[in-house]
TORKE-965469 format. One record per residue (C-alpha): x, y, z; residue in one letter. Coordinates in steps of 0.02 Angstrom, whole numbers, padded with zeros to 5 digits, always signed. Last residue first. Layout:
N
XYZa;...
END
This chain:
117
-00816-03544+02539v;-00906-03638+02605g;-00844-03583+02772p;-00778-03402+02797p;-00581-03406+02768n;-00481-03333+02905s;-00484-03473+03020s;-00464-03486+03203s;-00598-03432+03264k;-00718-03529+03139d;-00719-03699+03233q;-00786-03625+03358p;-00928-03569+03272y;-00989-03392+03342e;-01189-03385+03359p;-01260-03251+03267f;-01394-03143+03362g;-01277-02993+03354m;-01164-03116+03481d;-01189-02976+03623d;-01033-02866+03666g;-01145-02714+03679q;-01339-02722+03661e;-01460-02767+03547w;-01393-02787+03393a;-01208-02768+03392y;-01056-02704+03315l;-00935-02594+03428i;-00772-02574+03308l;-00602-02639+03326n;-00624-02648+03122s;-00527-02815+03118e;-00630-02911+03272k;-00797-02834+03227r;-00746-02878+03046y;-00740-03076+03067h;-00878-03081+03213h;-01000-03009+03064l;-00920-03114+02922r;-00917-03283+03028f;-01095-03267+03067s;-01176-03204+02904i;-01064-03377+02838y;-01151-03485+02962r;-01321-03390+02936l;-01291-03419+02728t;-01223-03621+02746l;-01381-03667+02863q;-01483-03557+02730l;-01371-03661+02588a;-01412-03844+02653q;-01594-03819+02691f;-01626-03762+02494t;-01521-03904+02432d;-01347-03947+02400i;-01287-03792+02460g;-01234-03628+02393f;-01218-03454+02466i;-01253-03318+02344q;-01188-03145+02364r;-01255-02973+02357i;-01137-02838+02337r;-01136-02721+02486e;-00949-02688+02502d;-00939-02567+02639g;-01013-02611+02820l;-01171-02519+02777g;-01294-02651+02695v;-01246-02829+02696f;-01313-02927+02564q;-01386-03095+02539i;-01425-03227+02437p;-01470-03435+02471c;-01410-03539+02348y;-01457-03716+02285s;-01394-03860+02177e;-01420-03956+02028d;-01557-03855+01962g;-01433-03752+01819q;-01531-03583+01878p;-01494-03625+02041s;-01628-03669+02160s;-01686-03561+02300q;-01665-03488+02465p;-01764-03329+02499k;-01649-03177+02524g;-01579-03144+02677l;-01537-02956+02726r;-01397-02886+02860v;-01406-02713+02886f;-01313-02577+02965v;-01364-02435+03088q;-01246-02298+03119k;-01174-02226+03280t;-01041-02087+03317y;-00987-02100+03502g;-00793-02061+03434d;-00737-02223+03444g;-00861-02303+03327q;-01015-02382+03389l;-01097-02487+03255v;-01291-02549+03271t;-01362-02704+03189l;-01532-02723+03094a;-01571-02883+03048r;-01667-02927+02915e;-01761-03098+02844a;-01866-03159+02695i;-01827-03050+02561v;-01889-03113+02392e;-01747-03087+02260g;-01607-03042+02310m;-01547-02978+02119s;-01365-03006+02053a;-01373-03185+02026f;-01484-03153+01890g;-01689-03170+01899m;
END
């Protein structure tokens, strides 16, 4: 399996985008199973955002699978909160104004670079 593959999807969250004209659409965050890199010296977790434009599969690396998973969850939070602020669209999981199930980290609020990137 190359880096272009999600492998086994272990979690998926559906989000709703509400546009100014009242139109809504579903977007998805897909999380792949953390795994060792081909070199075996670190681990990564595949992630994909579907419906927010760029749908490339990305890999977030960590020293082991736990760190890869932690950094991936933080990366998801950063990307979603950044998208919501930059797009001026309403993006939510359960009700408007929620944190989408991904709390925003205080140190990420002032940064334009996602954590671990």
